[in-house]
N, C-alpha and C positions, 0 to 999 in steps of 0.2 A: 247172838248179840245184835242189837239194833241201835240206831241213832235217830232220835226224833227231832225233826226240824220243820220250820215253816218255809214253804216254797210257793211263791206267788200268792200268798194269803191262805194257803192250804197246809194243814199239818200232815206230814208223811213220816212213816217209820222206814228208814233205809237200813237194809241188812249190812252188817260189817263183813267184809271179804278179805281174806288173807292174800297179801301180795308177797311178803317175805315173813320170816319168823318174827320180826319186830315191827312190821308195818302192815296195817290194815286200812282199808278205805271203806267208806260208806257208799254203797251202790245206788245211784239214782237211775232208775229205769222207767221211762214214761210209757213204754209199750203196754197197751191194755188199760192205761189210766187216762181216759178221755178228759176227765175233769182237770187234772193237772196239766195236760197237754194244751188245752184251750187257755187256761189261766197263764201258763208260762209264755205262750205265743203272744197273748195280749200285752203282758208286761215287757217282753223283749221288744216288741214293736214300739212301745212307749219310750224306749231308751234311745232310739235313733230316728232322726227326721226322715220322713218318707222320700224327700228329695235328695238324700245323701247317697243313694245307691240306685243302680238300674236293675240288678238281679241279686239274688241270694244264692249261696252255695254252702253245702254241708258235706261231711264225709259219711259214708255208709257205716253204721246202720242205726244206732240209737237216736240220732238226731232227726231222722226222716219224719217221724210224726210231728215234731216241733216245726220244722221248716215248712212242711205241708200246711199246717194250721196257720203259720205266719202268712203264707201266700194267700190262703183262703180269706183270712181276716183283712189283709191289706188290699185285696183285689188283684194281686199279681197273677199273671197268667202263665208264668214260667219261672222255674227255679232249677238249680243244678245239684246233682249228687255225684260226688267223687266216689267211684266204686272201688271195692277191695280186690277186684280181679277184672281182667279184660273180658268183655262180652262180645259175642259174634256180631251184634248189631252196632258195635262201637268202631267206626272207621278210624284207622291210624291213631290209636289212643296215645295220649301223653301219659307218662309214668313217672311218679316220684315215690321215694321211700321215706318211712318214718318209724319212730318207736313210740308206742303208747304205753302208759302204765298198766292198762288193762289187757294188752295184747302181748303175749310172750314172743319175744324176738322181734325182728324187723317185719314191717308190713308195707305193702305197696298200695298206692292210690292211683286210679286211672280216670282220665277224662277223655271222651271221644273227640275226635277232630271236629265233628259237626258242632258239638257244644262249645269247643274252644273257639271256633269261628264266630259264634254268637257273642262270646265273652270279650273277644278282641276289642280293645278301646273302651270297654264299658267299666262302670264303677260297681264293685262287687262287695256285698256284705257277707262276711263269713259267720256261720251259725254253728254252735256246738252245744252239746248238752252239758258236759263238764270239761273244763280246762284244768289240767293238772301240770304235767311237765311241759305242755305246749307243743309236743311232737306232731300231733294231728293237725293242729292249727298251722304250724310251719309248713307241713306238707300241702295243705290246702292253699296256702299263700304261694308256694312254689308252683302249683298247678295254674293258679290264676296268672301269675307272672309269665309262665311258659306259654299261656294262651294269649298273652298280650293285654290282659285286663289289669285293672287297678284296684287293689284292696282299699276300701274307704272306711271299713269298720269291722269290728270283731265283737260278737256278742255270744254269751253263754248263759245257761240257766245258773250254773254253779261254778265257782272258782275254788279249786281244791288246793289246800296247803299254801305254798308260796305264791301260787298264781293269783291269789286274792290281793297281793300287793302290786300287781302289774298295772301300769297306767295306760297300756295300749288296748285293754279289753274292758268291756262293760258286761256286768253280770247281775243277776238277781240276788244272790246270796253267797257268802263264803261257806266253804265246807272244810272242816278240819280233817287232819290225818289222825290215825288212832294207833295206840299200842296194842299188843296182843291181848291184854286184859280188857280192852274196850275203852280205856281212858283216852282222853284227847292228848296227842303229842304236844309237847312244849315247843 
């Protein structure tokens, strides 16, 4: 089963994936789709004034191509990735936990102290591919706050389900939730 939609002016077929017996989601994956990555980055940058943030931050992994392309298009020389595990090159990492609809169980996000020192006192734009429950977004916000930064904006390619009614995020398109038969949930 697939859900066909327009994303940043491009038509894409998103596969429906089972979350529970009566809940399916449409999977938006930009890995390997350079055309949609470039278009989404351009449209996301149009949502926020360039002078409203100093740096961008996203969580590993599906949003990495998008934030990279946003940085390339905007001329930014640095952006930050909250990692799903501590790395040996991350000095004294900050750790927060969250729950995401696409990750079974609790997951942790990490930011190295070196990146945290750069973020301190800076305005940060959070970037995500899909916001659903908001768990990943909350975790990124906690990382920024723990580093002493200030979240000044939240953008995503898609807002899934009830996230589309949030007033604190900007996104390119709403994404419905689905029943087991592929029909859109009410």
